[in-house]
N, C-alpha and C positions, 0 to 999 in steps of 0.2 A: 668253473667257479663253484665253490660249495655254498650251500645255504647256511644260515645261522643255526638251523636245527642240526645239520650234519656236523658243523664245527663244534657245537655244544656236545654232541656224542663223542667226537674225536678227543676233545679236551676234558671230557668227564665233568661238565659244568651243571647241567640240569636236564630234566626230562618231564614229560607230561603223562597223565594217566586218564583213561576213559572215565574213571570214577570222579575226576575233578576237572571237567573240561574248562579250558581257558585259565587254568591255574598251573603253577610250576612247582616241581619238587627240586629244590636246590641241593646239589651235592656239595661236599666240603670245598672242592676247588671253586665251584661256582659261587658259593656263599662268601668265600674269601675275596673273590673278585668283586662281588656286589658290595661288600663292606669297604673295600678300598676305594671304590668309586663314590660311595656314600660319604666317606671321611674326607675325600677331596672337596666335595661340595660343602660339607659342614664347615671346613676351615675357611672357605671362601665367603660363605654367608656371615660368619662371625667377623671377618675382616670388615664387613660393611655394616656392622652394628645390629645384626639380627639376633634374636633370642630364640633358642629351640624350645618347642613345647611338644606335648603329646596329648591327644584328645581321643574320646571314644569312637569306636567304629559303628556302634548301633545306637541310634537316637530316635526319639519319638517323631511321629509324622508331623505333629504340630509345628516343629521347628522348620520342616521342609515346606509346609504351607506358608509360613511367614516369609521364607526366602523366595518363594515363587517356583521352587523346583517341582512341587507337586503339580503345578499347572503346565510347566514347560518341559519337564524332564522325567516325569514319572515312568514312562515306558522303558526307560533305561536303568531303572532302579530295582533293587531287591528288597522285599518286605518280609517281615516276620512279626511274631507277637509273643505274648505270654502264654501260660499253660491253658488259659480258657479259650485259646484259638483266635482271639482278635488280632488282626494284623495292624498293630498300633506303632510298629517300629520300622525303621528303614536303615539298611546298611549305607553308610555315607559314600556317595560317588565322588565327593571332593570335601575338603576340610574347611571351606570358608565359613559356613554358619557356626561351626565349633569355635573358630578363632574370633568370630564376632561375639560369641558368648563370653569369651575370655576378656575381650575389650570392655564389655558391659559391666564387669565386676568392679571396676574402679571409676572414680570421678577424675576426669582428665582435664588438664590445662593445656593451653597452646605450648607451654614450656615442655610438655611431655612428648610432643610430636616432632618428628614422625615416630610412631610406635611400630616396631618391626618384629614380626613373628614368623617362624618357619617350622615346618614339620615334615618328616619323612612319613607321609600319611599313607597307610594301607587303605586303598579304596576299592569299591566293587561297582562294576557297571554291567548291566544285563545285555551284553552284546549278543547278536544272533550267532548261532553255532556256525553258520556258513561264513561269517566274517572273521572267525578266530584264525590266527596265523602265528604259531610259535609264541615267541615273546614280543612280537611286533604288534599283536592285537590280542589282548587278554581280558578276562572278566575280573581278575584280581591283580592289582599292580600297585606299585609304590611311587607316589609323586613327591618331588621336591617342592612341596606346596608352601609358598610364602605369601604373606600379606603385609602391606604397609598401610597404616592408618595415618592420614596426614591432611593438612589443609590444602585447598585449591592452589594456594600460592607455592606449595612445596612439590606439587605433582611433577612439573617439568624436570626439576633436579633429580627426583627419585626415578623417573623413567630413564633419564640419562645415566644414572648409576646402574640401573638394570642392564642397559645396553653395554656399558663398560664391563660389568661382571660377566655377562654372556660371552663377549668377545674374548675375555681373559680365559674363561674355562674352555671354550671351544679351541682356542689356540694351543692350550696345554695338550690337547689330543691331536694336534697337527692340522686342524681345519683353518683355512684362511678365507675361503669364499663364503660369504654370508648373504643370504637373500632375506630381505625385510619387506613385509607387507602389512599395511594398516587396513584393518577391517572395520567398516562403518556400520551405521544403524541398520538392523534388519527390519523386515516387515513387522514381525512380532517383537515388540520391544517395550520395556518399561521406561517411564520417565518422559519429560518434555523435550521437544525438539531443540530448544535453545541450549539445554545442558549437553545434549548429544553433539551439537556443533562446537561448543566450547571445548569439550573433551577431545574431539577429533583434531581440532587445531593444536591443542597442547601436544598430542602425540606426534604430529607432523613437526612441530617446532623442536621437540626433543631429539628427533632423528636428525634434523638439520643441524642442530647444535653439536651433535656427535659425529657429524659428517658421514651419516649412514644413508645411502640411497634407498628409496623405498617405492613400492608400487601400492596402489589403492585397490582393495577388494570391496566393491560396493555391496552393501547389504549382508556382509559376512561376519559382523560383530556378534558378541554374546548378547543375550536378551537384556542384560543389565548394564551394558556399556561397550564402547569400542575397544579394540585391542590391536596390539602389535604381535605378529607372528614371525618367528625366526626359522629359517630353513637352511640346511647345510648341503653343499654339493660335494660328492665324493669324486675319486679319481676317474670313475666311469661316467661321470656326468649325471648320476642319479641324485634326485632331490629328496632330502629327508626333513620333514617338518618336526621341529623339536620344541624350542622355547616359546613362551608367550607371556605378555603382560597385558592385563585387562583393567581398564579404568572404570570404576564402579561408583556411581553416585545414587544408585537405586536401593541397594541393600542397606546402606546407612539410613536411608529414609524409612524403609520397611521395618527395620529393627530399632528405630528412634535413637540412633547414636548421636552423641554430642560431645563437644569439648568446650571449655571456657576460653573465649578469645581474649585478645589484649584489652578489650573494653569491658571484660567481665560478663559478656553475653554468651548465651549458648549458641554454638555454631555446629553445623553438621560436617563431619569429616568425609574425606574421600577414601575409598579402599582401592588399593592396587593389588590385584591378584596376579601372582607371577610364578613361573617355573622355568628353569633353564634346561634341564634334561627333559622335563615333561613327565616321563615315566622312566624310572631307572631300568626296569626290565626291557623296555623298548630301546633305550640307549645302548644296553648291552647287545641286543640283537643287531642294531645298526653297526656298532663297533666290530662285532664279529664278522659281518659281511664286508665291511670296508677294509678291515685289516687281514681278512682271510685267516684269522686265528693268531696272527703275529701281533700280539697285544703290546701296548706300550709297557716298557719294563717297570715303570714306577707303579703300575696297578696290577702287574702280572700275579696271578694267584700262586704260582710256583716259579719264582725267578731263578731257582738253582736246583740242579740235580747232583747227587753224589753217586758216582759209579765206582765200585770196587773191582779190582782185577781178580782177587781171590780172597779166601777167608782169613788169610794170615794178617790182613790189614784191617780187619773188621773193627777191632777196638779203637784204632786210630780214626777210622771213618766215623764211628759213633761219637767220638770226642768232638770232631768237627761239626757234626750235626747238632750236638748239644750247644756248642758256641753260637751257631746260627739261630737256633730256636730261642735262645735267651735274648737275642736281639730282635725277636719278632719276625724273623725271616722264615717263611714257609719253605720246606725242603722236600723234594722227592728223593727217596733213598732206594737205589738199585743195588741191593746187597745180595741178591739171589745167586743161583748157580749158573745162570745164562752167561754166554760169552760177552766180553766187553763190547764187541761190535753190536750185538743185539741190544744190550742195555743202552748204548748211545743212540741207536736207531729209535728205540722207544722214547727217549728224551726228545729227539727231533720231532717225532710224531706229535708230542704234546706241546711243541713250539716253546720249549724251555730255553731261555737265552743263554744261560750259563751252565756248563756241564763240568763238574769237578771230578777229575779222574785220579784215583788213588791206587798206586801199586806199591811194591816193596821199596822201590827207589825213593818215592815221595815220603813214605812212612819213616824210613831210616834217616832221611835228611831233614825232616820237619817241614816239608814243602808240599805244594799242591799244583797239579796241572789243571789249568782252566781252558776249556774250549768254548769259544764264542763263534758259531758258524764254522768257517774254515780257519779262523785265527786261533792260535794256541799260545798261552802264556804259562810260565812257571813262577809262582810267588811263594813267599814264606807263609806258613799257616796263619800267623798273627795278622797278616795283611788282608785276609779274605773279606772280613766284614766291611772294612773301608773301601776295598776294591768294588764290592757289590753295590754299596750305597752310592759310590761315585758313578757307576754305570747306570744305576737306576735313576740318577738325577732326581732324587726324592723331592716331591713338592711339599 
């Protein structure tokens, strides 16, 4: 079994360099895959009423003092400053304080809630060099970082929707077995015990309402609130921790957040921090190891290769390539002098699901030979785009 690093090399997806430990250099194929995965998540968030935002990566320390991260998380953060040398800024390790600042820009009514924001947030965490592991453990990565600002009365429903959304997304990738754990109040925690107990009960009730079995992890919650952690099991029985939703009643207090309730009085909202992938980079690493490079066709960075038999069909092959590229389908072109067998072998090594073979017979008849594994079809050239999209089962 190959590691995700070996598969990334084989499929030409990404690599790392000593000059940037814990960070990735994405190749065209890898970035295409990354964007396909990102777009799938984007569509799902929008279906649930989230609005996408973009926030700065570098913000002043004072923000992180208010949030409590300077007390609880500073050892895992990167700091920098202005030209005078003062270390007054921090690279964000998560997007929640920035989303809170966006909430604070307006005066909110109960009619505005829940307010749902999400961001593909590029974050930095100062992981030790010994813990770095390909794209499974990085210093720079991208979170599908989402936050819901809501009233206590809306929390259960929103947590239920998170579980629905996670199950939907995971099933799209073929995962069925889902492990759920509820993490409770840690020793170092913000807020009063009564709020912690209330929050923990809501998480349990939401799981029960969605018929999701769960285990309890005592003392494993975030410092600002309890959380649900989602883990997936692959065909080898390996467990991969991915999604999470964290119920937070402390940061709203520290940032003095309010909304006007039905009585016209100021009330403090709850923040639900959530991510389904967790880290897109880590998700790709898991996907590579689970699939051994045989990626789902609907996110494949190169779902089709065009193989020419000889130069006499080159113009016809280029016309087919142009048709596919106009439809946004990324194509590998094997137009070189190598033998057809060698070109097909290269396509197999790249795990490309559709190999279009073009010889003189196809060019003269306006047809195409398509090889999918051991199965071979011949179709009219006008049918190629619809054929591929049907096979991809595009989401």
